[in-house]
N, C-alpha and C positions, 0 to 999 in steps of 0.2 A: 650417632651419624645423620648425616644431612638430610632433611626434610628435601623429597624431590620435588622438583619445579613444577610437573603435572605427575598427577597420578591415575594411571591409565584405570584402574579400578572406579574410581570415581566418576569419570567420563561414561566407561561402560552403564554402570549404574543408572544416571542420571538420563542418558541416549535409552536406552532400554524404557524408560518410564515413557519419556516423550513417544516413543513410539509405538506402545501401548495405545495413546490415543489419536495415532494416525492408522490403528488397527480397528480402532473403535469406529473412525467416520466411516471407513471401507465396511465395516459391518452395518452402518445403517443407509449407505448408499444402496450394499445387497438387497434391505430389507425394503427399500423403494422400488427399487426393481422386482421386487416379491408383489410387492402391493398392486404395483401395473400389469403383474402378470406377465412380464418378459421372459422371451424364450433363452434367450443367451444369460446364463447368471455366473456364466465362467469367468468373465473379467475380475468382477469383487471378490467372488470365490477365493481364485488363486493368489489375488494380492492381499485379501485378509490372512489367509494363512500364511505367505511369504513373508509380511511385515509381522505381524504376531510372533513369527518363530524368531525374526532376529530380534526383535524386541526383547522376548524371554531369555534365551541366550545373553545376550548382552546385559539383562539384571541379574544373573547366573553367575555371570564374570566379575562381578561387583559386590556380589552379595555381599560378601566378609566385611568390605571396607565399612569404618565409621566415621571418618573424615569427612569435615562440612567441606564443602567448594571451594576452591578459592578464584582468586581475581584472573588469573592465567584460564584455568580451567573453565570458569565462568564465559569468557570470550570463545575458548575454543567449542564450549557446547553448542551455543547460539548460531557460529556459524556451521557448524557441523550441521547439526539439526534442521537447518534450511535446505541443505544442499543433499543430505539422505532423506528429508521427507519430499524433494522434489523429486529425487530419482527414484524411490517408492513409488510416489505418485505416479509416476509415467506407466505404471504396468498395467493399469486400466484402458488407456489409451492405445497402449500398443498392443493388447489383445485382443481389443473390441476393431480394430483396424483402421480407424478413421484416422489416426495419425500413423500417416506410413512410415515415418523413420524414426530413429531416436532423437535426432534434434527438434524435429516437429513434436515428439512426447514431452522433452523437457523445457520446450518453450512452453507449452500448455501448462503444465503443472507447475512451473516457476511464476508464471502469470498469475497463475490463480494463488499460489501463495505467497505472493509478494501484495497482493490486490491490486496489480495492474491491470488484469482485464482485456489483455491483446490478444485474441484470436490468431492460430495458425489453422485451425478446424474447416474444412472448403465446404462442408453442409449442416449448421449447426442443429438445423430442422430433420436430420436425418439422426441424429443421437438417441440413445434409447434415455428415457428419463432417469435411470441409476447414475448415468454417466452425464447428464444434464446437472442434478442435484451435486454430484462430486464435485465438479465444476465450481459451484455458487457456494458448496461447503467449504471448497480450500478458498476461496477468497474471504468468507467469512470469519475462517479461523484466521486468517494470518493478518485479517484487517485490524487487529488490536497486536497481534502476535502470538506465534505457537508457545514460546515458553513462558509469557504473560498469562495465555489462557491454562497452561498447565499450572502452572503457580498456583491457581485458585481451587482444584483439586485434588493435585498430589501434593502429599507431605515433603517438605524443605526444610532443611535446617534453617534457624534462623539468620545466620550469617550471610548463608548460602543464597536464601531467597533475593537478599538484600543486593548480591551480586549477581546474581541472574538478571536481576530486573535492571541494576544499570546498563549490563552490558546490552539488551537488548530494546530498551526502553529511551535510545538514545535522543529521540524525535520528542518524547515526553516532555511535556513542561514539569517545573521542579516543585508543584503544587503537591501537598499529600492530603488525601483525605482523611487518614488515619494513619497512626503511628508505626501500625504494623503492614508491611508491605503488600500481605496476604489480604489483609482485610482489604485495602486499598484498591488490589486487583478485582477482589469480589465485587466492589461497589462499583467499579467502572465498567466490569462484564456484565453488573445488574444492568445500570443504563444502557448499556450497549444493546442488552435482549431486549427490551423495553422499548428502544427505537428501532429495530427489527422488526418487532411483533405489530409496530403503531404501521411502519409503512409496509407492512405484509397485509392487513388489515384494510386499509385506506385504499393499496390498490385494489384487492381483492372486491370491496363496495364498488369502485370504481368501473368494475367490468372484468375483471384480468380472472380466468381461470386461477383457482386455489392454487395449483403446483405452480403455475407462471407467477403468481402472487408472492408466495413465499422464495422462489428464486430470486424474485426483482428486490424483494423486501431485504435477503441478504445481500445484494450487491450493490444498493444504496447505502444500507449503512455502512457497509466497508469501503465504499467510494471505490468500486472496483467497476468494468464494465460488462462482463457475461453477462448473457442475456439468453434466454431457449428459444431465440428464433435469431436465421442470420438477417432480419431487417432492423432487431434490438426494438426499441420501444415505438420504432415506427410502424410495425408489425401491426398494430393495435389501433392506427387512426383514431387516437383521441386526445384532444387536448388537456381532458380533465386529468387523465392519468400524466402528461407530461408536467402538469402544474405541479401534482403529487411528488413527481419524483422531483423535480426543481427541491421543495421544501426538505426532502430529505437529503438529499446529498449536501445542501448547505448546510444542515445540521449534524452531517458527518464529518464536515469540514472544519468544525468547531472544536476548540479543548476541552474534553469530555469534563475538567475540574468544573469549568462553566456552566456546563451543561446539569453538573450533578449541585452547585450551589443553587441553580433556580428550580431543578426538579424536586429535589427534596430537602434543602435546607428554605427554599423558598424567598430568596436572596435577589436583590436586583443590582445591587452595589456592584459587585464582580461584574455584572455585565459592560455598567456603564463606565466603569472605571479604566478597562481591560486595553491598553492600546493596541495590541496585536487585532482583538477583534474588531474594534474600531478599521484599523489598516484592512484588514481583510474584507471585510465588508465592502469597505469604499471605492478599493481597486476593480472588483467585481460589476459593483454598480455604476462606476463612472464610465469603465469599458464597453458593459454593457449599453448603457446608455448610448455611446459614440456607435456602435455597432448595429443599433436599432435605427439611428436615423441614416447610418451608410445604407442598411436594408431597406429602407423605405425610398429612398430618393437612387439608389442607386440598383438596387436588384427590383425594386417594383412591389413588394410587398404591402399588403395593407398594415394598418397601425397595429392589431393586435397580432398577427403573425410575427410581424417585424419585433414590438417588443418581446413577445414569449419564443421567437428561435432566437436573439440573441440573446436573452437571460438565462435559455436553457443550456446553450452551448457554455457562457460565461461562468455559470457555474459548474457543468460537468468538468471542463476544462481546469477551473481553478482549482478545484476538490480533487482534479486527477481521476474521476469517476469514469470518464472515457465513452458515456454515453453518447451520442449527437443525433440530431434531428436532422442537420443538414450539412450539404459539400460546402465546407466555409470556403475550399478553395477557389470557387466561386465570388466567393464576396471580394470587397472593396480591397484588394492588396493592403492598404497600411492598416487595416484591421486586423489583418492577418498574424502582424508583427506585434499587436498589442495580445493579443490570444496567446501567442510564444511566449511573450512577457508573461503571462498569467499562470501559464503552465508551469514556467522555471520557477515563481515565486511558490506554487502549490496553496496549502491550508494551512490553518494554524498547527501551530506543536502540541501533542497531545491528543490529536485526531487520528482519523485514520485515513488521513490524505498522504501524498508524497509530496514531491517538491523538495524544493529548499527551505521550506516554510516561512511564513509571515514573517513572524518573530524575526529572524534571522536577517532579512531583509531589511525589517526595520532599525532594527541594530546598525545595520552597515550604513543606513542613511543618515542616521543621528550620529552616527561617528563620523563619518565624511564631514557632513554640516559642521560639526563641534569640532575638527581637525584646523578649520581655519583660524576658528578663535585661539586655539591652542599655537599653532603658527605666530599670532599676535601678542600673544601673550604667554610666551613659552615658559613662564614660571608660574601660572595660576593652574590651579588643579580644579579641571572642569569637566565631571563624569557624565556619562552617557547616561540618561534615568529612563527607564522603562517602567510605566504602572506609578511612576511617581517616587521610582526607588532607584538608587545608583544601583548599575551595574558594574561587578570588579574588570579589571584588565585582562584577566584570564577568559570572563564571556567574551569578549571582545577576539582575544586572538583566536579564542576556538570557531567563533564564526568566521574571521577570515582564513584559517586554514582548512575551514571544511571547504571555503567558496572558492580555494585554488582547486583543491581537490575533484570538486565538482567538477567544474570547468576543463581541468585537466583530464579526468576519463571521458568525458563528454568529447573531448577532440581525438583523445586516444581511440576511443570506440568508433568513432565515425573512421579514423583514419583504418583499424580494422576491417571496419566493414566494407571500405571502397575496395578494400584487397580481396573482399570475396565478391567483387563484381556489383554491389550494391552502386545507385548512380549518386554522385558528389554530395548534392543537394539534400535524396533520401538518405544517406548516410548520417548527415548534420540531425537531421529531423529525428531519426528512429533512435539514433543516439542521443539525445535529448531525452525522446520519451519515453526511453526505458530506463534511464536514471531516475526521471520526475515518477517513475511507475504509474505513466498515465497510459490508457490502453487508445487515444487518439491516434492517427495517423497523420503528419503534417506533409508529407512528400508526395513527389510529383507521381512514380510509379507505382509507390504503395501509399496512396494517398488514404483520406476517408471514404472515396468510392471505391475502389479497386482491392484494397484490405492486403496483407500481407504471409497470405497462405505460400504463397510461390517464392517466397525468400531463400536464397540459397542455405542449404544446410549448414555451411561453416558460421553465416550470419546469426543462424537461429541461436546457435549457441555462444555465441558473441554476447548475443540481445539477453539470453538468458543470466549471463555473467553481471549485465550492465544494470536489469531489474533487481538482481541479490544486491549489487552494491549499493544501487540506490534504498531499497527497501532498510537495509542494515546502517544507511546513513555512513556508508565508505570506511570510516577507521574499524567499527566492530570485524570487517570482513577480512579489512588489509593489514590488521595489526597484527594476528601468527605469522604473517609474511615477512615482519621488520626483525632483525637481530637482534634486538634489545627485549624484544620478549620471549628468548629463549635464552637469556644471560639470566643469572643471579642476581647481580648488580646493575 
């Protein structure tokens, strides 16, 4: 008898285990509500019961299977996990009432789990502590990946964990910290936890309350943009806190392999020889310098404010963190185009940042430059080199293919948003925002100062799909919709 392409029992077992993690997250948020003596604990009580029940039922349905998860099932698990997590993540928002419609609740949950950080909540300051923590917790878990997190604490068979890792971590670098994927995941999450803790402690010592510091620490490490206040980081009116956030947003956008080599192995050579890191830091500081000069002469800011404002917003946009300290629609218009370029490129591979990724942009630049030599010398073999090592042609093809789909979905997304009534420029900007998983809005009607709470219902659902496609880097979410995925050969 031929083996099935997809084993439903395997899917149920793995998805059930994953949903117990989400139920645990809801339980922690419920405990936060109890600690702060909140009157209404119904949202997370109901959410926990529903999510835990669904998870247990799925585990029971797949209890008898002993098969390892295959490649097709891995991609299905990853896609379904992010969708189901987001759908169940809407329950607290809907019961609490801050999100009046399903579209708003889905947008908020998807924005959290994809570490986008854009919010449609009209009054963040009115949210209870439990829901504020839930928003930050979603960001933090989604920053490195839901499945990636689960691999460190739940038993997955050897070949299965490799396939799950490959299916979700398409944006991660190819470096391995250990021969076992589970150990690699544990090391990366350890660094992530230390980074989060260090940020939270620094913010607390800088003047934030403990609760706000923990939430902003999770948000900065995940390079997401959720805050505990409507005004975001500007609520505190502190230049020190802004500088602290800059440092940790910048670190969150760096490949965690490099952070591991420096922090654990005490080796600086990987930093010096890494082309992607040089490119990432280079474009941030060049664009920040240009913006600082324009702010000084065009907007009349003093030198310190010009440097701080340009550096903070350039780091936030490049790392797709989504925090802002100024309305950049009021900046010198050509500098806004540079900010859009930063948004498109994003951070390093292997980081919590979104965007196209610096390594891919670097490959495209090098491939384009070498192509001229290949035209002049058609018989010569001229490889593209990254970190002094040649990359194979399949990597070039993968990058070019992803670039096509990245741009294609931006155009399709913009067209779909226009059909819901969103203005043309705002549709293009919002589509790029969501695909790049950045919480900053570049539109006029839905810009950095206006917010996106009043988006049409259909637009919120479209944006939710774009955020998911961007977070899973398109292929993982679109692959199950291809005909070849369901064919045996």
